[in-house]
C-alpha positions in Angstrom: -40.0 -35.0 93.6 -43.0 -37.5 93.9 -43.9 -38.5 89.7 -47.1 -40.1 90.6 -48.9 -38.5 88.1 -53.1 -38.2 87.9 -55.0 -38.0 84.6 -58.3 -36.0 85.2 -61.6 -36.2 82.9 -60.7 -33.4 81.0 -58.8 -35.7 78.4 -62.0 -36.4 77.4 -62.6 -32.5 76.1 -59.2 -32.2 74.9 -59.2 -35.2 72.6 -62.9 -34.0 71.3 -61.1 -30.8 70.5 -58.2 -32.1 68.9 -60.9 -33.9 66.5 -63.3 -31.0 65.6 -60.3 -28.6 65.2 -58.5 -31.1 63.1 -59.5 -30.2 59.2 -62.2 -32.8 57.6 -60.2 -35.7 55.7 -61.5 -38.0 53.3 -60.7 -40.8 51.3 -61.6 -39.1 47.8 -60.6 -35.8 46.5 -62.8 -33.4 45.5 -61.1 -33.4 42.1 -63.2 -35.2 38.9 -60.3 -37.6 37.7 -61.2 -41.1 37.1 -59.5 -44.2 39.1 -60.5 -46.7 37.4 -59.0 -49.5 36.2 -56.9 -49.2 32.4 -54.0 -50.0 30.8 -51.2 -48.0 29.8 -51.3 -47.9 25.7 -52.3 -51.4 25.8 -49.6 -52.7 28.2 -49.5 -53.0 32.2 -48.6 -50.1 33.9 -44.6 -51.1 35.4 -43.7 -50.3 38.9 -40.4 -49.6 40.9 -39.5 -49.0 44.4 -36.8 -47.5 46.2 -35.9 -46.8 50.4 -33.9 -45.2 52.0 -33.0 -48.2 54.2 -35.1 -50.6 56.7 -37.5 -48.3 58.5 -40.9 -49.8 60.7 -43.7 -48.3 58.1 -42.3 -48.9 54.7 -43.9 -52.1 55.0 -47.5 -51.5 55.8 -47.6 -48.0 53.9 -46.5 -50.5 50.6 -49.0 -53.6 51.9 -52.0 -51.2 52.7 -51.2 -49.2 49.1 -51.8 -52.0 47.7 -54.6 -53.8 49.2 -56.1 -50.3 48.4 -55.3 -51.2 44.4 -57.2 -54.4 45.2 -60.2 -53.0 46.6 -60.4 -50.7 43.2 -59.9 -53.6 40.9 -56.3 -52.4 39.8 -55.6 -56.1 41.1 -57.3 -59.5 41.4 -58.7 -60.1 44.9 -56.2 -62.2 46.9 -54.7 -62.3 50.1 -51.4 -60.8 50.8 -48.4 -63.1 53.0 -47.5 -62.2 55.9 -43.8 -61.4 56.2 -41.7 -62.0 59.0 -39.7 -59.0 59.9 -42.3 -57.0 57.7 -39.2 -56.7 55.2 -40.2 -54.6 52.1 -37.8 -56.1 49.5 -39.3 -59.8 50.8 -42.7 -58.6 50.1 -41.9 -56.7 46.8 -40.4 -60.4 45.2 -43.9 -62.0 46.2 -45.8 -59.0 44.5 -43.6 -59.1 41.3 -44.4 -62.9 41.4 -47.7 -63.4 42.7 -50.1 -60.5 42.2 -52.6 -61.0 39.4 -53.7 -58.0 37.4 -54.5 -56.8 33.9 -53.5 -53.4 34.7 -50.0 -53.4 37.0 -46.9 -55.0 37.5 -44.5 -54.6 39.9 -41.0 -55.5 38.5 -39.0 -57.8 40.2 -35.7 -56.1 39.3 -36.6 -52.2 40.3 -36.3 -52.7 43.7 -33.7 -50.5 45.0 -32.3 -49.6 48.7 -29.7 -47.7 49.7 -29.5 -49.5 53.4 -29.2 -46.3 55.1 -25.5 -46.0 53.8 -24.5 -42.2 53.0 -22.0 -44.0 50.4 -24.3 -45.8 48.8 -27.1 -43.6 48.7 -25.5 -41.3 45.5 -24.9 -44.5 43.3 -27.9 -46.1 44.2 -29.8 -42.8 43.1 -27.8 -42.5 39.8 -28.4 -46.0 38.5 -32.0 -45.1 38.9 -32.1 -42.0 37.3 -30.2 -43.8 34.4 -32.5 -46.5 33.9 -35.7 -44.2 34.2 -34.0 -42.0 31.3 -32.5 -44.7 29.2 -33.9 -48.2 29.7 -37.1 -45.7 30.6 -38.9 -49.1 31.3 -40.3 -47.8 34.6 -44.0 -46.1 34.3 -43.8 -45.2 38.2 -41.7 -45.3 41.4 -42.7 -45.5 44.7 -40.1 -43.4 46.8 -40.6 -44.7 50.1 -39.5 -42.1 52.9 -37.6 -39.2 52.7 -34.1 -40.1 51.1 -36.0 -41.5 48.7 -38.0 -38.6 48.2 -35.1 -36.3 48.2 -33.7 -38.3 45.9 -36.1 -38.4 43.3 -37.9 -35.5 43.4 -36.3 -33.9 41.2 -36.0 -33.0 37.0 -32.8 -35.2 36.5 -36.1 -37.1 35.3 -39.3 -36.9 34.7 -40.7 -40.7 35.7 -44.2 -40.6 37.4 -42.8 -40.3 41.7 -45.0 -41.0 44.3 -43.6 -40.1 47.9 -45.0 -42.2 51.2 -43.9 -42.5 54.7 -42.0 -39.1 54.7 -41.7 -37.4 58.1 -42.4 -34.4 56.6 -42.0 -33.2 52.8 -42.2 -29.8 52.6 -39.8 -28.9 55.5 -37.6 -31.8 53.9 -37.5 -30.2 50.7 -38.7 -32.5 48.6 -41.5 -30.6 47.9 -41.9 -26.8 47.0 -45.4 -26.8 50.1 -47.7 -29.1 51.3 -50.5 -27.7 48.7 -48.2 -28.3 45.1 -45.0 -30.6 44.9 -43.1 -28.1 42.6 -42.9 -30.6 39.9 -45.5 -32.3 37.4 -43.8 -35.9 37.7 -44.1 -36.0 41.4 -46.6 -36.3 44.0 -45.9 -36.9 47.9 -48.6 -37.7 50.5 -48.3 -35.1 53.4 -50.2 -34.7 57.1 -48.8 -31.2 58.3 -49.7 -31.4 61.6 -49.6 -35.0 62.5 -46.6 -34.7 64.6 -48.2 -30.9 66.6 -51.2 -33.3 67.5 -48.6 -35.3 69.3 -47.3 -33.1 71.2 -50.3 -30.8 71.9 -51.9 -34.3 73.8 -49.7 -35.5 75.2 -48.4 -32.1 76.7 -52.3 -31.4 78.1 -52.7 -34.9 79.2 -49.1 -34.9 81.2 -48.1 -31.3 81.8 -44.8 -31.5 81.5 -42.6 -28.5 81.9 -39.0 -30.8 80.3 -39.6 -32.9 77.1 -36.8 -34.9 76.5 -36.2 -35.2 73.0 -33.4 -37.8 71.2 -32.8 -36.8 67.5 -29.6 -36.6 65.1 -28.2 -33.0 64.9 -28.2 -32.4 60.9 -30.8 -30.7 58.9 -32.6 -34.6 57.9 -32.4 -35.6 61.7 -34.4 -32.5 62.0 -36.9 -33.1 59.8 -37.5 -36.4 61.2 -38.1 -35.5 64.7 -40.1 -32.5 63.7 -38.6 -30.4 65.3 -39.6 -27.0 64.0 -43.1 -28.1 65.1 -42.0 -29.3 68.9 -40.4 -25.5 69.0 -43.5 -23.8 68.5 -46.0 -25.7 70.6 -43.0 -25.5 73.2 -43.1 -21.9 73.2 -46.8 -21.7 72.9 -47.1 -24.0 75.7 -43.9 -22.6 77.7 -42.8 -25.9 78.1 -38.6 -26.4 77.7 -36.5 -29.2 75.1 -33.9 -31.3 76.6 -32.0 -32.8 73.7 -29.5 -35.0 73.3 -28.2 -36.3 70.0 -28.2 -40.1 68.8 -26.6 -41.5 65.7 -29.3 -42.3 62.8 -28.3 -41.6 59.2 -25.1 -44.2 59.7 -24.9 -47.8 57.7 -23.6 -49.3 61.4 -26.6 -50.4 63.2 -25.4 -51.2 65.9 -23.7 -47.6 66.4 -27.1 -46.5 66.0 -28.9 -48.1 68.7 -26.5 -47.5 71.2 -26.4 -44.0 70.8 -30.5 -44.0 71.4 -29.7 -46.0 74.5 -27.0 -43.7 75.4 -29.6 -40.6 75.3 -31.9 -42.4 76.9 -30.3 -42.7 80.1 -28.5 -39.5 79.6 -32.3 -37.6 79.5 -34.0 -39.9 81.9 -33.3 -38.5 85.4 -33.5 -34.9 84.2 -36.5 -34.5 82.3 -40.6 -34.7 82.9 -41.3 -36.9 79.9 -39.5 -37.9 76.9 -40.8 -38.1 72.7 -39.8 -41.4 71.3 -38.6 -40.0 67.5 -38.8 -42.9 64.5 -35.3 -43.4 64.2 -32.6 -46.4 63.5 -31.8 -47.0 66.9 -35.4 -47.4 67.9 -36.7 -50.7 67.3 -37.8 -54.8 68.3 -34.5 -54.6 69.0 -33.7 -51.6 71.7 -37.4 -50.9 72.5 -37.3 -53.4 76.2 -34.3 -51.4 77.1 -35.4 -48.0 76.1 -38.8 -48.7 77.8 -36.6 -50.3 81.1 -35.0 -46.7 81.1 -37.7 -44.5 81.3 -39.9 -46.9 84.1 -37.1 -46.9 86.0 -37.3 -43.1 86.5 -41.5 -43.1 85.7 -41.1 -40.9 82.9 -44.0 -41.2 80.6 -43.7 -41.7 76.7 -45.2 -40.8 73.5 -43.9 -42.7 70.6 -43.8 -41.1 67.3 -44.4 -44.4 65.1 -47.6 -45.3 66.8 -49.6 -48.0 68.3 -46.9 -50.9 67.9 -44.4 -49.2 70.2 -47.3 -48.4 72.8 -47.4 -52.3 72.7 -44.0 -52.6 73.7 -44.2 -50.5 76.7 -44.4 -46.9 75.4 -47.0 -45.2 77.0 -48.6 -43.2 75.1 -49.3 -42.9 71.3 -51.9 -41.7 68.1 -52.6 -45.1 66.7 -54.2 -44.9 63.1 -57.8 -45.1 62.2 -58.2 -48.2 60.6 -54.5 -49.3 60.5 -53.0 -48.0 57.5 -55.7 -49.3 55.3 -57.2 -45.5 55.1 -54.2 -43.8 54.1 -53.6 -47.0 51.5 -56.8 -46.2 49.9 -55.4 -42.4 49.7 -52.9 -43.3 48.0 -53.7 -46.1 45.5 -56.4 -43.6 44.4 -53.7 -41.3 43.8 -51.7 -43.9 41.6 -54.9 -44.9 39.8 -55.6 -40.9 38.8 -52.2 -40.4 37.8 -52.5 -43.3 35.6 -55.8 -41.7 34.2 -54.1 -39.1 33.4 -53.8 -36.6 35.9 -50.7 -34.6 36.5 -49.1 -35.4 39.9 -49.0 -31.7 41.3 -52.4 -31.4 40.3 -53.7 -33.7 42.5 -54.7 -32.9 46.6 -51.5 -34.2 48.8 -53.1 -33.6 52.2 -54.3 -36.4 53.9 -54.8 -36.2 57.8 -55.6 -39.5 59.7 -58.5 -38.8 62.6 -56.3 -38.9 65.7 -57.3 -41.9 67.7 -55.2 -42.8 71.0 -53.5 -45.5 71.8 -52.3 -46.5 76.1 -50.5 -49.0 78.0 -52.0 -49.5 81.2 -48.8 -51.7 82.6 -46.7 -48.8 81.6 -48.9 -46.4 83.3 -49.4 -48.7 86.4 -45.6 -48.9 86.4 -44.6 -45.1 86.6 -47.5 -44.2 88.8 -50.0 -42.7 86.6 -53.6 -43.3 87.4 -56.6 -43.5 85.4 -60.4 -43.5 85.7 -62.9 -45.2 83.1 -63.3 -42.2 81.4 -59.7 -42.0 80.0 -60.2 -45.6 79.1 -63.4 -44.3 77.1 -61.0 -41.5 75.4 -58.6 -44.6 73.7 -59.1 -46.6 70.9 -56.2 -49.1 71.8 -55.6 -50.4 75.3 -52.8 -52.5 76.0 -53.1 -54.3 79.4 -49.7 -56.0 78.9 -45.6 -55.0 78.1 -45.1 -57.5 75.0 -41.4 -58.8 74.1 
């Protein structure tokens, strides 16, 4: 079968349609809560951090939220460091030592990570909850990702909790619904249609009949991959999902990486397109191999993670308009309103980012995907080479 493909100018119409039908989004919600800098009974607000393990999105979420607090005046204006490997632990240590603020402080001894170890995770959670309930030296916890969100969005404690970078907090059981966290002390930012937008745009561009997806065969794996949303679109658009199951939430990084590579090798010969799901086995180490496998079979790919993977050879993704800046400001404003007395569940949790396309022209050339000027005009991030 000839797998050379052409994208027609109708992509412009498709893209504009997605933008038009998406609900309006703004940085400030329509409530009347203040987000002006305010001390906590004469003291600084003390902030802690918990993540399930290392993930590509966690560092930019944390950095963007801090920059949002700087823009709002909660922290004095200063440049954040460039951290090698985007390590949240290194960034947190720097924040604890160097940020200048009369209103907030990032506690040096309040950084927690379960390192994707399901055996260690219960102990980490227990230690955090015990500290929240007994020592009571933390005013707000940033729960980064689905693991952390599920561990701290409970009534086992009542410390203010801000959940970030969870694929689908409602489906993961972190919150009661997109509109209501279900807990007075919990707020979780949601973009309920982000991954549905991914699949719709990818299908409208490529018109695939068989979509390959490699993900962990577990309830949390399905949530990370947004399988419920993808299955609904597949039924509507009449395409088949070809699945391959990986190892994800495990401490053995090499095993996680090998499982994704193996799945790509199995899927590529039998599908028309591949949706690249965020998971531990998809990283800077494995991406060159994954891209090589897909390109060998001339298979279009779409990154769930974003434009960073497009720069490394994935064909398409939805980039973040303005980077993580807008969502970071939204999270900073939400945190500031909570510090000003708003109950987390009273605030609007929904923040939908504007859809912007990222494309790698070198990958398009390798797989025989022909582009015209109108298509390039519809792309907001264009990469002409594959970064090593």
